[in-house]
N, C-alpha and C positions, 0 to 999 in steps of 0.2 A: 522420581521422574528425572530422566536425562533428556533435555530438549536442545536441538541444534537450530541455530538461525544465523546465517551469514549477514543478514540485515538486522541490526539492533543498534539503538542509539548509543552514543558515547559523547564525551565532552568536546571532541573535535567535530562530530556530525550529530548534533542533538535531535534532528528530525529524521534520521536515517532508520527506517523501520520502527517509527514511534508507536505504530499500532500494535506491533508485537509486544513491545514493552508494556503498553497499557493493559493488554490482555494478560500477560504474565503477572503483573502487579495485582490485577483483580483475582487471579488464581491464588496468589499468596495470601491475600486478605481473607480468604475463606478459612485458612488454618488447618485444612485437611490434606494438604499436598506438600511433600518435601521435594522441592524443585531445585535442580541445578541447571542453569542456563549456560550453554556453551556457545559463544559467539566467535567462531573461527575467523581470523583475519588473513586474507590473502595478500602476501607480500612478494614482489618480484625479486629476482637476484640482483646483485650489484652489477652495474651502477644505477639501474632503474630504481632500486630501493632508496636512492638518495633524493628522488623527486619529493617536493615538499608534501604532497598528499600522502605518500607512503611513509615518509619520516614521521609524520604526525600519528599515523596509525601504529607504527612500530613503537612509538613512545608511550602508547596507552598502557595503563597498568594491566598486568596479566590476570589480576583478579580484582573485582570491585563489587560492592554491595549497592545496588540501585533500587530504591523503593522496596526494600526487603527481599529483593531477588538477587541471589548470588550469581554473578556473571563471571565466567572464565573465558580468557581470550588466547587460546593457542594459535600459533602462526602456521599457515601452510603456504607452500610455494605456488606461485602462479606466473603465467606469462601474459601480460596485458594484451588484449585484442585478438590473440591467435591461439591461446592455450585453453579455451573454455572446455574442450573435450576432456582435459586432464584434471579439472578442478575437483570433481567429486572424489576421485581416487586420492588426490593429494590431500583433500580435507580429511578423508577417512584415515589416512596414514598418520596425520597429525593428531587427530582426536583419539584414536583407539588406545594408545598407551595411557593417556589421561583417564579415559573411560574405564579401562581395566583397573587402575589404581582406585578410583572412586567406587567402583562396583565391589571391589574386595573389602573396602572399608565399610560400606553400607549398601547392600545389593539393591539395584534398581528393579522396578517392576516393568518398565517400558522405555523404549527409545522413541523420541518424537522429533519430527522434522517440521519446521514451520514454513518451509518453501520446498517446492518440488525439485529444484536444481540450483546449486549442487547438493543441498542438504539431504534430499531424499535418498539418492543412491548411497551417500555416506552413512546415513542412518541405517539403511538396510545392511551394509557391510558391518557396521558396529553391532547391530542387533544380532546378526548371524554369529559373529565372533563370541558374543556374550550369552547367546542362547535366549534372547529376549524378544518379545513381540515388538512390532514397529508400526508407528502411525506417521502418515505424511499428509500435510495440508497443501492444497492448491489454492492460489490466490489470483491467478489471471495470466500475467505475462510469463510466469514459470511454465505454464502449459502452452499458451499460444505462441511463444517464441521458442523456448528450449525444447518443448515437446515436438516441434516441427523442424528444428535446425538439424541438418544432416549430421553434424558433429556430436549432437547430444540426444537426439530423439530416441535411439535404442536404449540409452541409459535411463531416460525418463520412463519409458514403457516398462522396462525390466524392473525398475524400482516399484512402479505401481502394481505390477503383478506379484511381486514378492512381499509387499507390505501386508500386514494383517488387517489394517483398516486405513481408510482414506477419508479426508475431509475436503470439501469444496465450499467456497463462499457463496455460490449461486447454483441454481438448478442447471442453468445453461452451461456453466463451466463443467459441471458433472457430466453433462451430455457430451461436451467436447472431449473430456477424458475418456469416456466410453468409446467415442469415435476413434480414438487412438488405439483402442484395444483393451482398455482396462475394464474390470468387472463393475458394471453400474450398481449392482446390489451391494458392493463393498464400500460405496461412497455415501457418507453422511453429510448433509448440508449444515454448514456452521457459519452463520452470519457474523458480520463484524459487530463490534461493540460501539458504545457512544457514552461520553461524559455529558449527560444532559444538564448538569450544573454549570458546565462551561459553555457548551454549545446550545444556546437558546436565544430568543429574540432580545436584542438590545435596542436602545434608541438610535435610529438610523442617522439622524442629523448629528448627534454627538460622535458617532463612529466616523462619519465623513470629516467632521472637524478635526478629529484626532489624526486622520491620514492626510489632511490638507486637501480634501476633495471638495468641489463645489456642491452645494446643497440642491440646487434647482435643476439639475440635469440627470438623465439616466446614467447609471453606473453599472457596468458589467464587471464580474470578477472571475478569475480562473486560478485554481490552486493546483500545482503539480510540477514535476520536473520539466524543465524546458527541453524537451526531446521530441522528435518527430511523432512518436506514437500518441502523444497527448494532443497534438493538433492546434496549438495556440495560434499558428499562422492563419488558420481559417477565421478565427475570432478577429484578428487584426484586419484581415481583408473585409470582414463584415462591417467594420466601422465606416467604410466608405459609403455604405448604404444606411447608416445610422448617424447622420451628421451631428447630432447633439450628444451622442453617447461618449462616455469615457470608459476606459478599460484599465483595471489593475491586475497585474500578474504577480502572484506569489510563488516563488520557486527559483531554482538555479539550474543551469544545464548547458550543454554544448550548443544549443540552438539560440542562445541569447543574442549573440552578435548578428545572426541572420534575422532574427525577429526585430531587433532595433533597426536594422537596415531596411527591412520591409516597411515598417511604420514610417520611416523617413521618406522612402520612395513613394508611398501612397499619400503622403501629406497629412498623416494622422498622428505623427509622433507627439504633438502637443496634447493629445488626448489619451496617451498610453503611459502608464506608470509601471516601472519595473521595481518591485519591492524587495527583490532578493529572497534570501532564505528567512522566512518569517517564523519565529518560534511557535511551536504548536499551540501554546497557551494564548497567543495573540491572534490566531486565525479567526476567532469569532468577530473581532473588530473588522477584519477584511470582509468576511461573509455578510455581516450585518450592514456594512456600508453599501452593499450592492443591491440593485433591484433584481438582477438575474445572475445566476451562476452558470457559466458556460464552459463545457469541457468536451470538445469533439474528439474523443479518443478513438483510435483505431481498434483497440481491444482493452478490456478490463475484466475483472471478475465481478466484484461488487465494490466500486470505488468508495473508500472512506470519505473522500471529499464530497461525493454526492450526499451521503448520509449526514455529514456535518453541516452542509449548506441547508438542507431541508430542516434540520433541527433548529437552525437560526431563523427559519421562516422565509428563506430565500428560494424561490423556484429554480429549477434546473433545466438547462438545455444541453442535451448530449446526443450521442448517436444511438441508434436502435440495436445495441448489442444486448445479449441475453440478460445480463445483470440489470441493465437499465429497464428493460421491459418488465422484469419482475418487480422492480422498485417503483417505477413511475406509472402506477395503475390508475391514476386520476389525473385528468388534464390540468387541474389546478395546481398539481405538484410539479409539472414541467412538461417539456416537449422533447420528442426524439426526432432528429433530422439527419440528413446526410452531411458529410464533411464538405460543405459547400457554403460559400459566403452568402448567397441569396437565401438558401434554406435557413441558415442560422439567423440572418437579419429578419426574416419573416417571422420565425418563431419568437425571437426576442420582442419584435414589434407587437405580436399578439398578446404576450404577457404584459407588456407595458401599457397596452390599451385597456386591459381588464385585469389589473393586478389582484391576485388573491390575498386574503388576509394572512398575516404570519401564522395565526392560530390554525388556519386551514392547512397550510403547508407543513407545519410541525406534526400534524396528525400522521403524515406519511411514515414517520420513524418513531412513533410513540412507544413501540414495543422494544426498541433497541436500547441496550445498556451493557456496560462491561460486566455487570453482575450476572446478567442472563447469559452473556457470552461465556463467562468463566464456568458457570453451572453446566452448560451444554458440553463444554470442552472436557471438564473433569469427568462427566458421565461417560463420554466417549472413551477416555483413557481407562476408566474403571472397567468398562465392558471388555476392552482388549486385554487388560491385565487379569481378568477373571476375579475382580474384587467386588 
């Protein structure tokens, strides 16, 4: 297997695409797949390459063994902010020579892309050059954003039409792919995984003590990049209508200054905690400290954060996007509301008034595991490779 993923963790950004790493580590634990993971790094030309973020990426080792997964990091050229339309071709140019060398040493059966853009079109180009079948996975924003952006939409559709097999994390996302013009019959649903040994109910009081949160008040949590799509601003606004509630936000992003300013303007900053980038292994503390997990996203496929919150016994309030409707089929597991402070406050209030037991909430994701995820993924690869 040759798999491409521009999102993959490294020592500089350990949470970046961590769910892809967990998946591939579960694949390697099976012992029946010889996988090479290619994590192409986009770096701009000088002098932009001297920015601290890009210097750190450029300094990463070109090859690394992470959890028994061999990770290779070729560099491709990008122009931040304006060059997205060129990223897939640039990635393919950077990866193809490496892929040819590896394929000559030990032939691949399949080329796999873990995101639709830019990895999907790059995988199609590489697969075509090597004469190999191609699989592409859709996860959410790669379809909802890049599949509709005028600069990249044609490339996304062309890759979807050219690939031999497609994966989607939710039925609703598969429907969105079909609406773009892809063959619905070619799409297999592939749910996310879960480490149930890590994400499980803990003692709530102890978790709050560890985070320095008060024990006797309602606590809300949100986990995700601080960007407009995730909608953290609506949760902060809802605090005006939940006068006792505290909010913890795990994540970093360009919206942080705006969100801090909003909390101050609304007079709720003393009830809002910004935790920054929380290591994935410490997220259960955050999720178990909360009475309700709130994530009013504008779009998602099937958010890993929903699944991990439910596994911790914490009910979810989110928006009625397709993946959420598929997951939250019991009202005791959560509520789906508009991106509106009143709607969010009402849903949170309903859950706080009649809180479900953690065991009831955990039942929502009882079938989720990285082992099941890996089994389904390998079966999909084997079908495409004719094995």
